[in-house]
N, C-alpha and C positions, 0 to 999 in steps of 0.2 A: 374404496381403496383399502389396501393392506396398510396396517400400523407404521411399519416403517417408512413407508412413503409419506405418510403424515408427518411424519418427524423429519424428512426430507424436505418438504413443503414448509412446514414450520420455521425450520431454521434456513430457508433460503439458499440450499445447497446445490450446485449445479456440476454434472459431470462426475457425480460422487455417488457411492454406495453405503448406505447405512447398512451396517450389520447388526447390532444391538443397544439396546437402550439401559442403563443401568441408575439407579439410585445408590451415590454412596453416602450410607448412613454416618458414617464417619466423620466427613466434613461437610456432610447436607448440600450436596451437588449433585446435578444430574451429568452423567459421563456418556458420551455418545460415539461407540466404535465406529469410523466410516474408514473407506479406503478410496483411492481414484480410481475410475472406470479405465478399463484394459489399455485404451489408447491415449490416456493421458498419464500413465506409469514412466517412470524411467527418463523424464526430462530436464534439462539443465533449467534453472529457473531465471537465466540471464536470457538465453538465445532460443529458448523453449525447443531444442533437439533433443532428439531421441538420442540416448547415450548408453552405453555399457553399462551395466551396474557394477559397483566398486565393493561395497561392503553393507553392513546393517545399520552402519552409524552408531548411535547412541542408544539405540532401540527405540521403543515407543516413546511419543511425548503426547503434549495436549497443548490445544490451542483454545482460549477462551472465545466463547461464543457471546451472543447477545442473551441476557438473564430472562429466564423465564419466571414472570412477574418478579417475586423478591428472591430466586433460587439461582445460584449460580450455575452456568452451564457451560461445559468444554467438550472440545472433541478431542479425540484420542484415535493415533494411528501410528503405524510403522514411519520412521523416518529414515531411509535408506540413502545412501551416498550413491551418486553416479560419477564417471570420469568422463567429463566432455573434453573434445579434443582443443576446445578455443578457452575453456576456463578452468579446465582442471578438474581436481574431486572436489565435489561440491553436494551439499544436501538435494535431494531430488525435488522436484518442485511440486505443490499440489495445489487443487484448483480451488480449495476453501482458504488460503490464507496466502498473502504477500511472503516473499523470501525473507528469512532472518526475522520474520513477527511471531510473536507469541499471542496473537490475537486474529481471528476470523475477519476475511473482507469485509462482512456486514458491519461486525463490530468496530472497526478503524473508520470505516464509510459515516456510520453514525457520530463518532466520535469527533471526526473532522467537521462535519456538518454542523454540530453543537458548537464547536470552538469559534466558527465563523460568526455565530449569530449570539454567542455569551462570553463570559468570561472563562480563562482555564480553571479557577477555583469550583466554579459552578460546574464544569463538565467532571472535573475530576470526582468529586461527590457524587453526584448522578451516577456515570460509568463506574462509581468504585474502582479507581485506578489511581495513582500516583500522579501529583500535579505536572512532574516532569515526563512521564508516562505520554500525558497528552501531546506536548510538543513532539516527540519523537514520532508518535502516530501520524501528526501532522504531515510530518517530515516526509514521512515514506508515502502516504496519500498526494501530496504535491510533487514528488520526484516521479511515480508514476503518470500521474496526469500531464506532467510538462511534456514527457517522453512519446506520450499519445497526441501532442497539440502543439504545433509551433505558433508561438505567440507573434512572429512576425510574418506569418502567412499572409495577412492582410495588408501589410505596410505598404504604403505608397510613398511616403517622403518622411526622412529621418531626420530629426532633429532633436538637440538636448534644450529642452525647455526649462527646466530647474534641476539643481541637484542639491539635496539636503542630506547631511551627515547626522547620525545620532551616534555621538562619542563616547557614551556610555555602553551602548549595547556593540559598535563597531559595525552598523549598518548604514546602508547609504540609500538613498531613495530617489529614482531618477523619473523625471516626468518626460515622455517622448510625444511629439507631434505629428501628426499624418495628414493626409490629402486624399481627394477619391481616383487618381489615375495610378492603375496598375504598374508594376514595376516587374522585371525579372524575377523568377526564385532567385538564381542565382546572386543577383544584388540584395534580396529579403535576406538571404543565407549570411553572405559577407556584411550585411548590416548588423545582423545578430552577433556575428564574432566579433564585429568592431567592439559594440558596447560591452561584452563580455570580458575582451583583451583589456581595455581600458580601465573597466572599472571592475578589479578584480576583489576577491573576498565577498562578502555577506553583502548582495547587492539587489535591491527590491526593484523592479522594472514597472511601472505605471504608465499603461498605453490609454 
């Protein structure tokens, strides 16, 4: 296996071409230059459609990847902008990171997993990021996960069981009850819309 392919495998990169790997002696970090494969270029980060190029954006940028033992690692690539018919001028999507993120998918996925199993202070120290950054990463991961999964898909009967409010944080926690007979998808969608509309703001739904 060629050295650059080893780096691609090591960093868990998909649909990506590794161009070169350098060690920045000034900052003591590993910098991996990458680019999307041809079929992944010039895509809108929201609808994933191919779009005409707009400009080169702000030039090359970096994304924090998972550490290599004790050494920080960054991916570096061009960040051009595209002109999407639906979403306007936006920075083109890249396969190794979520939109508007300064970290790779692998880095954010691991951070979110750790946040579920331990406290944010421990996660921030282990991942060497700010405490607030842990929360922002979790929000991005959760938003993507919710868009890919309908939490009301297996709902059979909707009933508000309990409602708890945390006035300090402004959050509401809703307990829902269900049963085993399937209901039409339109009813499930309407139930989800009803809950979201009747409980606006920061609401956590517990199934």
